C-alpha positions as CSV (number, residue, x, y, z in Angstrom):
1,M,0.0,0.2,0.2
2,P,1.2,3.6,-0.8
3,W,2.2,5.9,2.2
4,E,-1.1,7.8,1.8
5,W,-2.9,4.8,3.4
6,T,-0.5,4.2,6.3
7,E,-1.5,4.4,9.9
8,E,0.8,7.4,10.3
9,W,-1.3,9.7,7.9
10,K,-4.5,8.5,6.9
11,L,-5.2,10.1,3.7
12,R,-7.3,7.8,1.9
13,N,-10.5,5.8,2.1
14,C,-9.7,2.0,2.3
15,I,-12.8,0.6,0.7
16,Y,-11.2,0.3,-2.9
17,P,-8.2,-1.3,-1.8
18,M,-9.9,-3.7,0.4
19,Y,-12.3,-4.4,-2.9
20,L,-8.9,-5.2,-4.8
21,S,-7.7,-7.4,-2.0
22,L,-10.6,-9.8,-1.9
23,P,-9.0,-11.7,-5.1
24,L,-5.7,-12.0,-3.3
25,R,-7.5,-13.5,-0.3
26,L,-9.2,-16.2,-2.7
27,V,-6.0,-17.2,-4.2
28,K,-4.0,-17.5,-0.9
29,N,-6.7,-19.3,0.7
30,L,-6.8,-21.9,-2.2
31,G,-3.0,-22.1,-2.0
32,I,-2.3,-21.0,-5.5
33,D,-0.9,-17.3,-4.5
34,S,1.9,-17.6,-7.0
35,R,3.9,-14.6,-8.1
36,W,1.9,-14.1,-11.2
37,L,-1.7,-14.4,-9.9
38,V,-0.7,-11.9,-6.9
39,R,0.5,-9.5,-9.7
40,T,-2.7,-10.1,-12.2
41,M,-5.6,-10.7,-9.7
42,P,-5.9,-7.0,-8.8
43,T,-6.1,-6.0,-12.3
44,I,-8.7,-8.5,-13.1
45,A,-10.6,-7.3,-10.3
46,H,-10.4,-3.9,-11.7
47,L,-11.9,-4.8,-15.0
48,P,-15.4,-4.2,-14.0
49,V,-14.7,-0.5,-13.4
50,V,-13.3,-0.3,-16.7
51,F,-16.3,-2.2,-18.2
52,L,-18.8,-0.1,-16.5
53,S,-17.1,3.1,-17.4
54,D,-17.4,2.0,-21.2
55,I,-20.9,1.0,-20.9
56,Y,-22.1,4.2,-19.3
57,I,-19.9,6.2,-21.5
58,W,-21.9,4.7,-24.5
59,R,-25.4,5.1,-22.9
60,V,-25.1,8.4,-21.8
61,S,-23.5,9.6,-25.1
62,K,-26.3,7.6,-27.5
63,R,-29.1,8.8,-25.1
64,L,-28.1,12.7,-25.4
65,F,-26.7,12.4,-28.7
66,G,-27.6,9.7,-30.7
67,K,-26.0,6.2,-31.9
68,D,-23.4,8.0,-34.4
69,C,-22.2,10.4,-31.7
70,A,-21.7,7.5,-29.3
71,R,-19.7,5.8,-31.7
72,L,-17.4,8.8,-32.1
73,C,-17.4,8.9,-28.7
74,F,-16.2,5.3,-27.9
75,L,-13.6,5.7,-30.8
76,L,-12.1,9.0,-29.2
77,V,-12.2,7.1,-25.8
78,F,-10.5,4.4,-27.0
79,L,-7.5,6.5,-28.7
80,N,-7.5,8.9,-25.7
81,N,-4.0,9.1,-24.0
82,F,-5.2,9.1,-20.4
83,Q,-7.7,6.2,-20.8
84,T,-5.0,4.0,-22.6
85,R,-2.6,4.7,-19.7
86,F,-4.4,5.2,-16.7
87,M,-8.2,3.7,-16.8
88,I,-6.4,0.0,-17.2
89,R,-4.4,0.4,-14.0
90,T,-5.8,0.2,-10.6
91,L,-5.9,3.8,-9.8
92,T,-8.6,5.9,-7.9
93,N,-8.7,8.1,-11.2
94,A,-10.3,5.1,-12.9
95,V,-12.7,4.5,-10.1
96,E,-13.7,8.2,-9.9
97,Q,-14.6,8.2,-13.7
98,M,-16.8,5.2,-13.2
99,F,-18.7,6.8,-10.6
100,T,-18.8,9.9,-12.2
101,V,-20.3,8.4,-15.5
102,V,-22.8,6.1,-14.0
103,A,-24.0,8.9,-11.6
104,F,-24.1,11.1,-14.5
105,S,-27.0,8.8,-16.3
106,Y,-28.9,9.2,-13.3
107,F,-28.4,13.0,-13.3
108,I,-29.9,13.1,-16.3
109,D,-33.4,12.2,-15.0
110,Q,-33.3,14.1,-11.7
111,K,-35.9,16.7,-11.6
112,N,-38.2,17.8,-8.7
113,K,-39.2,14.9,-7.1
114,F,-37.2,12.4,-4.6
115,N,-36.9,9.1,-5.9
116,F,-34.5,6.0,-7.3
117,N,-32.5,8.3,-9.5
118,T,-31.8,10.7,-6.4
119,V,-30.8,7.9,-3.9
120,V,-28.6,6.4,-6.8
121,L,-27.1,9.6,-7.9
122,T,-26.5,10.7,-4.0
123,A,-25.0,7.3,-3.4
124,L,-22.7,7.3,-6.2
125,I,-21.3,10.9,-5.8
126,T,-20.7,10.1,-1.9
127,V,-18.8,7.1,-2.4
128,S,-16.7,8.7,-5.0
129,F,-16.2,11.8,-2.7
130,M,-14.8,9.3,0.0
131,I,-12.5,7.3,-2.3
132,R,-11.3,10.7,-4.1
133,N,-12.0,13.9,-1.9
134,T,-11.5,16.1,-5.1
135,S,-14.2,14.4,-7.0
136,P,-17.4,16.5,-6.3
137,V,-15.8,19.7,-7.5
138,G,-17.2,19.3,-11.0
139,W,-20.4,18.1,-9.6
140,L,-21.2,21.4,-7.8
141,P,-22.2,23.3,-11.1
142,L,-24.2,20.4,-12.3
143,L,-26.1,20.1,-9.1
144,G,-26.5,23.9,-9.0
145,Y,-28.2,24.0,-12.1
146,K,-30.6,21.3,-11.3
147,V,-31.5,23.2,-7.9
148,L,-31.9,26.6,-9.8
149,F,-33.7,25.5,-12.5
150,E,-35.3,22.1,-12.3
151,G,-36.5,22.4,-8.6
152,S,-34.3,19.9,-6.9
153,L,-33.4,21.4,-3.8
154,V,-35.7,19.3,-1.5
155,P,-34.9,16.3,-2.8
156,F,-31.4,16.9,-2.6
157,I,-31.8,18.0,1.1
158,K,-33.7,14.6,1.6
159,S,-31.2,12.6,0.0
160,G,-28.3,14.1,2.0
161,I,-29.9,13.3,5.0
162,F,-31.2,9.8,4.3
163,V,-28.5,8.7,1.8
164,A,-25.4,10.6,2.0
165,L,-25.2,11.0,5.9
166,P,-25.5,7.1,6.6
167,I,-23.2,6.4,3.9
168,L,-20.4,8.9,5.1
169,F,-20.9,7.4,8.6
170,F,-20.4,3.8,7.4
171,L,-17.3,4.7,5.3
172,V,-15.8,6.7,8.2
173,W,-16.4,3.7,10.9
174,V,-14.7,1.4,8.2
175,D,-11.7,3.8,7.7
176,T,-11.7,4.1,11.4
177,E,-11.4,0.3,12.1
178,F,-9.0,-0.2,9.2
179,Y,-6.7,2.3,10.7
180,H,-6.8,0.7,14.2
181,S,-7.7,4.4,15.7
182,D,-8.8,5.2,18.9
183,K,-10.6,8.4,17.5
184,W,-12.9,8.8,14.2
185,V,-10.8,8.7,11.0
186,L,-11.8,11.5,8.7
187,T,-9.4,11.1,5.5
188,G,-11.2,13.9,3.9
189,Y,-10.1,16.2,6.5
190,N,-6.6,14.8,6.6
191,F,-6.4,15.3,3.0
192,L,-7.2,18.6,3.0
193,E,-5.2,19.4,6.1
194,M,-2.1,17.6,4.7
195,N,-2.2,18.8,1.4
196,V,-3.7,22.5,1.5
197,L,-3.4,23.9,5.0
198,L,0.0,22.6,6.0
199,G,1.4,22.7,2.1
200,L,2.4,19.0,1.9
201,S,1.4,19.0,-1.7
202,K,4.0,21.4,-2.7
203,Y,6.7,18.4,-2.1
204,F,5.0,16.8,-5.1
205,G,5.6,19.5,-7.4
206,E,3.8,22.8,-8.1
207,E,2.4,23.9,-11.4
208,P,1.3,27.5,-13.0
209,W,-2.4,28.4,-12.8
210,Y,-2.9,27.6,-16.6
211,N,-1.0,24.3,-16.5
212,Y,-4.7,22.2,-17.2
213,L,-6.0,24.8,-19.6
214,F,-3.0,24.7,-21.7
215,I,-0.8,21.5,-21.1
216,E,-3.0,18.8,-19.1
217,I,-6.2,19.1,-21.0
218,P,-4.7,19.5,-24.7
219,K,-2.1,16.5,-23.7
220,Y,-5.3,14.0,-22.8
221,T,-7.8,15.1,-25.0
222,T,-5.3,15.5,-28.2
223,L,-7.2,16.1,-31.6
224,M,-10.3,16.9,-29.4
225,Y,-8.8,20.1,-27.6
226,F,-9.4,22.4,-31.0
227,F,-13.1,21.1,-31.0
228,L,-14.1,22.4,-27.7
229,P,-14.5,25.9,-28.2
230,F,-17.1,25.0,-31.0
231,A,-18.8,22.8,-29.1
232,W,-19.3,24.8,-26.3
233,Y,-20.3,27.7,-28.4
234,H,-22.9,25.6,-30.3
235,H,-24.0,24.0,-27.0
236,F,-24.8,27.3,-25.3
237,K,-25.8,29.3,-28.2
């Protein structure tokens, strides 16, 4: 496990590593835990994350823009540098994308009623937040749009109380047990404290303000980058 999961730092939620450990425990109990299987089993356990992400990317793009656009979208995904480098690896980036794409499919149908869509949407965002604390950043304007223009404030309040809070409490309890702590372990706060309040992130390198806009996004979107302004213009026109 990387240092972020050590008892000294307690920066990350443990549920995804716990999930990846299940096939390892299986091969160990069966007495077939060879080097090859130990290296391979986490990747095999990660495959459902990749499959779910691909399936829902297809479903969402097909529903919103049609089958032809979905085919183009799928082609671009398979040729995308980020997808081919990181999605197939057991990284929380891949888990975050999967939760985001699946949640977005339920977000589309969220209106002014508290229903199954609201429950699933809230649950996915909450678990994603616990696994990767920065994941809700992109959801803030989307949820704000639902609140302002589609009357989703009351459903979101209900879902926050009856869905998000129980999930948060349960996952905090799991982390507390995992780290053998006498106090409640709030990995999100620990992450904020170490990386923002205490400035630990500077030891991993600091980038200029324009890094994402002119370096990272072009690197990972490749040819799509040049069409993004036109897409935004025609979408909001």
